[in-house]
Backbone as a printed PyTorch tensor [residue, N CA C, xyz], in Angstrom:
tensor([[[ 85.8920, -52.3480, 156.4400],
         [ 84.9190, -51.2810, 156.6480],
         [ 83.1030, -52.4190, 156.6660]],

        [[ 82.4840, -52.0200, 157.4270],
         [ 81.0950, -52.3270, 157.3690],
         [ 80.1030, -51.5710, 156.4290]],

        [[ 78.9160, -51.9610, 156.2230],
         [ 78.3530, -51.0490, 155.1130],
         [ 77.5100, -50.1600, 156.3160]],

        [[ 77.3910, -49.0070, 156.2530],
         [ 76.3180, -48.1040, 156.7670],
         [ 74.9950, -48.5560, 156.8370]],

        [[ 74.3360, -48.2940, 157.4460],
         [ 73.0360, -48.1560, 158.0270],
         [ 72.2930, -47.3790, 156.7200]],

        [[ 71.4870, -47.7240, 155.8060],
         [ 70.7270, -46.6110, 154.7800],
         [ 70.0420, -45.7170, 155.7250]],

        [[ 70.2900, -44.7340, 155.0320],
         [ 69.3280, -43.3470, 155.5000],
         [ 68.3880, -43.1430, 154.4720]],

        [[ 67.3360, -43.7740, 154.7140],
         [ 66.3930, -44.0760, 153.5040],
         [ 65.1790, -42.4210, 153.9150]],

        [[ 65.0410, -42.1300, 152.7940],
         [ 64.3480, -41.1230, 152.7080],
         [ 63.1550, -41.1290, 151.2830]],

        [[ 62.2090, -40.1450, 151.7150],
         [ 60.9870, -40.2820, 150.5660],
         [ 61.1630, -38.7450, 149.9790]],

        [[ 60.9630, -39.2590, 148.5740],
         [ 61.3390, -38.2170, 147.4050],
         [ 60.2950, -37.2510, 147.5710]],

        [[ 60.7220, -35.8190, 147.6160],
         [ 59.7410, -35.0760, 147.8370],
         [ 58.7940, -34.9070, 146.5470]],

        [[ 59.0430, -35.6420, 145.1110],
         [ 58.1050, -35.6790, 143.9920],
         [ 56.9940, -36.6130, 144.3730]],

        [[ 57.3080, -37.6260, 145.0910],
         [ 56.1960, -38.9140, 144.9980],
         [ 54.9230, -38.5800, 145.7450]],

        [[ 53.6490, -38.9130, 145.4960],
         [ 52.4570, -38.9070, 146.0830],
         [ 52.2960, -39.6680, 147.1420]],

        [[ 51.1370, -39.6020, 147.8870],
         [ 50.9140, -40.4050, 148.8900],
         [ 50.8200, -42.0010, 148.5060]],

        [[ 50.1480, -42.0040, 147.1330],
         [ 49.8760, -43.6030, 146.8800],
         [ 50.6110, -44.4450, 145.9590]],

        [[ 52.1160, -43.6200, 145.8070],
         [ 53.2290, -44.2470, 144.8010],
         [ 54.5010, -44.0180, 145.2700]],

        [[ 54.7380, -43.9060, 146.5220],
         [ 56.2270, -43.5510, 147.0270],
         [ 57.4130, -44.4270, 146.7370]],

        [[ 58.3000, -43.6440, 146.4300],
         [ 59.4180, -44.8150, 146.9410],
         [ 60.3340, -44.2810, 147.7030]],

        [[ 61.3780, -44.9090, 148.4250],
         [ 62.3700, -44.6040, 149.2420],
         [ 63.6500, -44.1640, 148.5580]],

        [[ 64.7250, -43.8480, 149.2550],
         [ 65.8870, -44.1180, 148.3780],
         [ 67.1560, -43.5450, 149.4630]],

        [[ 67.7650, -44.4070, 149.7440],
         [ 69.2300, -44.3010, 150.6120],
         [ 70.2370, -44.1460, 149.5920]],

        [[ 70.7400, -42.9880, 149.7010],
         [ 72.3610, -43.0290, 148.5600],
         [ 73.4620, -42.6320, 149.7730]],

        [[ 73.3280, -42.8130, 150.8350],
         [ 74.5910, -42.8300, 151.6060],
         [ 75.6090, -43.6750, 151.5070]],

        [[ 75.7200, -44.5580, 150.7330],
         [ 76.9990, -45.4390, 150.6260],
         [ 77.9210, -45.0250, 149.2930]],

        [[ 78.7610, -44.9890, 148.8520],
         [ 79.4380, -44.8150, 147.9090],
         [ 79.4280, -45.4110, 146.8670]],

        [[ 78.9220, -46.5050, 146.8120],
         [ 79.3720, -47.3090, 145.8530],
         [ 77.6700, -47.8770, 145.3240]],

        [[ 76.6130, -47.2440, 145.8180],
         [ 75.0280, -47.8810, 145.3530],
         [ 74.3250, -47.2210, 146.1140]],

        [[ 73.1130, -46.7210, 145.2630],
         [ 72.0760, -46.5880, 145.7060],
         [ 70.8300, -47.4320, 146.0130]],

        [[ 70.1730, -47.5840, 146.8560],
         [ 69.0650, -48.2350, 147.1260],
         [ 67.9510, -47.4650, 146.8120]],

        [[ 66.8730, -48.1730, 146.5250],
         [ 65.3960, -47.3640, 146.5390],
         [ 64.4370, -49.1460, 146.6930]],

        [[ 63.1150, -48.3510, 147.3110],
         [ 62.7680, -49.6720, 148.4160],
         [ 61.1710, -48.9350, 147.8100]],

        [[ 60.0600, -49.7450, 148.0030],
         [ 58.8220, -49.3520, 148.1370],
         [ 58.5750, -48.8130, 149.2780]],

        [[ 57.8470, -47.6330, 149.6690],
         [ 57.6190, -47.5940, 150.7500],
         [ 56.2880, -48.1960, 151.4460]],

        [[ 55.2320, -48.4290, 150.3100],
         [ 54.2890, -49.2920, 151.1780],
         [ 54.3420, -50.9510, 151.2900]],

        [[ 55.3160, -51.2980, 150.4100],
         [ 55.6940, -52.9440, 150.8620],
         [ 57.5050, -52.7760, 150.8130]],

        [[ 57.7350, -52.6630, 152.0290],
         [ 59.3170, -52.7000, 152.3370],
         [ 59.6500, -54.2920, 152.5350]],

        [[ 59.1150, -54.7830, 153.0930],
         [ 59.1970, -56.2630, 153.3000],
         [ 59.8330, -56.9390, 151.5400]],

        [[ 59.2770, -56.4410, 150.4970],
         [ 59.4450, -57.1930, 148.9740],
         [ 60.4800, -57.0020, 148.6750]],

        [[ 61.9870, -55.8610, 149.5230],
         [ 63.3350, -56.0980, 149.2800],
         [ 63.5760, -54.6930, 148.7150]],

        [[ 64.9050, -54.7890, 148.0920],
         [ 65.5310, -53.3440, 147.9270],
         [ 66.2220, -53.5710, 146.3500]],

        [[ 66.1550, -52.6030, 145.3740],
         [ 66.7940, -52.6870, 144.5990],
         [ 68.1130, -51.7700, 144.1530]],

        [[ 69.5660, -52.3470, 143.8820],
         [ 70.5380, -51.5520, 144.1290],
         [ 71.1740, -51.0060, 143.2250]],

        [[ 71.9260, -49.3270, 142.7050],
         [ 72.0580, -49.5110, 141.2690],
         [ 73.4790, -48.8900, 141.4610]],

        [[ 74.0850, -48.9670, 140.7290],
         [ 75.3650, -47.7630, 140.5900],
         [ 74.9590, -46.3790, 140.9230]],

        [[ 75.5120, -45.7460, 141.6480],
         [ 75.1380, -44.2510, 141.6900],
         [ 75.1120, -43.6480, 140.1940]],

        [[ 75.8790, -44.0970, 139.2580],
         [ 75.8480, -43.0760, 138.0390],
         [ 74.5580, -43.6360, 137.3860]],

        [[ 73.8720, -44.9860, 137.3470],
         [ 72.5480, -45.4830, 136.9450],
         [ 71.6840, -44.7670, 137.2650]],

        [[ 71.5560, -44.3370, 138.8190],
         [ 70.7050, -44.1480, 139.3880],
         [ 70.6910, -42.2140, 139.0340]],

        [[ 72.0180, -41.6720, 138.8070],
         [ 71.6340, -40.1560, 138.1630],
         [ 71.2250, -40.2680, 136.9450]],

        [[ 71.8300, -41.1260, 136.0010],
         [ 71.0910, -40.9220, 134.6360],
         [ 69.5600, -41.2770, 134.2800]],

        [[ 69.2530, -42.3040, 135.6020],
         [ 67.9700, -42.3990, 135.7440],
         [ 67.2320, -40.6760, 136.3870]],

        [[ 67.6440, -40.1820, 137.1030],
         [ 66.9950, -38.9050, 137.7150],
         [ 66.9490, -38.2760, 137.0020]],

        [[ 67.8200, -37.5970, 135.9280],
         [ 68.1790, -36.8240, 134.8990],
         [ 66.9700, -37.0660, 133.7310]],

        [[ 67.2360, -37.9370, 133.3620],
         [ 65.9820, -38.6050, 132.5080],
         [ 64.4510, -38.1780, 132.8380]],

        [[ 64.3170, -38.9470, 134.3610],
         [ 62.7840, -38.4690, 134.6300],
         [ 62.4330, -36.9850, 135.2410]],

        [[ 63.4390, -36.2280, 135.2620],
         [ 63.3620, -34.3960, 135.0380],
         [ 62.7560, -34.0090, 134.0670]],

        [[ 63.3150, -34.5870, 132.6050],
         [ 63.1200, -34.0210, 131.3390],
         [ 61.4980, -34.5560, 131.2000]],

        [[ 60.9780, -35.5220, 131.9550],
         [ 59.5990, -36.3200, 131.5780],
         [ 58.7230, -35.3720, 132.1950]]])
C-alpha cells in the first residue's frame, strides 16, 4: 500500500503570525509543519501522541 498524499490543513486556532499545518489522514501518523517554513521539514507523531497534545493544549 502506498502512503497517502498528506491532506494539509491549518488549525482554526492559529493566528496569521504563528501558523502550523496538520495532516492527519494517514492512520499511523499525524504530520505537522510550519506554514511559513515548509521547506524546513515535517514532524510526524503517532495519533495517540497528537491526541494527548491537543487535549493538553485545550486545557491551557
